[in-house]
Phi, psi and omega in degrees: 000126184256142180260131182230128177268127175256134185230137173263114188272137174224197180293330182255098184265355180310311182298326177297311181298318174297325184285323175306311180290327178295332186261015181304128193090346184253009181215157186258326186200167180253144165231130178254124175260117190226167176246169178305318183299310179286329174301310184296326179282354179064032180295333172292318177300315182298317173306305189296318181303312187291331180275354178083020182264155174300146179293132180082005186282339180270144176289134177246152172233112184273116179235168175282151176270352182218013176244110186299307186289320177296322182293317176302308184304319183288332178287316185291327182291344180280342171062051177300135180292138175281353185265358180262161177262141179235134177247111184261116179262115183261028190284318182275188176069181178280173172293324172307308182298319182291315182292311181299318180297312179307310180300315179300306185283342174289349182274354185274156182300317188227087181225142176234153181238141176232156173224136183253095181293135187290130174084000186269343187051041174219165168227148180246133172275118189283343178283328189253334186080006179289132181252133180241150177286149165255110188271340180291139177240124181278148172284162175303320180298315185292319178306301188295324176307324180300338181247019173076026187241152173224169188217155168238140179210164179297126174255353187235127179280146178298323182222146177306147182305324184293316174308308181297320172299317177299321176303313177296318178297319181294321180291323180292326174294335175267016178058043170058033172285149178310123182279145177306317180299320184290317184294327185252022179306321182292343185271342185298124181283332176285123185289333177295315175299320177297313179295321177294313178286347174286348178152345179284342169305320183285324174296319178295321182295317182291319178298313182295317182296315180299311181305315179294308183292323180268000176054056184268150170277156182311315184289351180266352187216141183231145176245140185045067187261129176260127180253127184247147171219122181047054170071009178242149188273120178295126176064359187051038186239153169252132178270125188298303177222141178222140174204161173252136176220127175049042172068020168245154185255139180235134179241122180241134171256126182247115171231114178309309183215156174237082200312142175100178175225175181053223185304325181297306175303315179304315178293317173312302176304314184298323183290318178295320180293326173294318177304307179310311184293328183287317182295321186293340183305320188261020185237035173102181189278326186238110176231145186240090178271137180228152171244119181249129195210149170252016174301134176295084180297333184293354177278348172287149180282166185302324178294323180287322179295325183292319181298314180293328181289314177296313174307320179299314180295314174305315185278347174089020180278136184289315181189161169256107183265115185239199189316307185295326185281337174291343176276353174287158180295325181234146178281138183283067178261000000 
């Protein structure tokens, strides 16, 4: 008897992927149940890429996403063996897909059904109601691969982490007033130092601090990340810091300052919020975008702060972490 994991593919394949990785060594093969729409989006191939499998190597069943009878017929036509064991993950797909798949596989001698609640890092055996932990944690590469994306990022810091932390502490002691080296960054003959003090020091500080505080592996976090789909740069934007933590994706925009006060600053902040929201559209169902800045937000009036708070919620941005929150022992991410 062979054990086969059955997955219903949809736009959000992470729950399927996590369960498959958690079951490593406990199954013999995979089956993808997909629709023409998901096939055209290459969701099955993205799953194979993330799993390290050859394209087209996993058995697929092409079904209708809204026709119950047609779905049952497509499954029956595959002539699955009644001697095998099937573990059916019913998390993905439409309700019709889930109901028809459940109806079909419950007729086999040895079948169990599981469901993976989003963001819980658990799976539930539906027949017993028993909940099990998912201990597997995806890397940044794996997460993006599930959405047909790849990335390039900076692998070398412009300055040692200790130097960047000392520079931040120096700025903090001066109550975040503009530092001479930052104001004169354009005058440095050394291009590396000019780039660093022009703003990359703050990106590196955020990268180093997040990596340390969250105890991230190298493969979980990236600095100055460019995302590509089919050899094109998505949105033509660079993400300052990105990382995965507990199987969720975090996107960080780092801005040391956002020049000006009042309406000028409000518009600048809104522009960064819109940029974050645009980037997140292609990165899965659950994304955690943050704007990190040392800008003195307290100079904004109450009306402007209320407007920014509303705009942040509407766009799905988790928070704007400014001066006061950088003073905390841990960044509130």
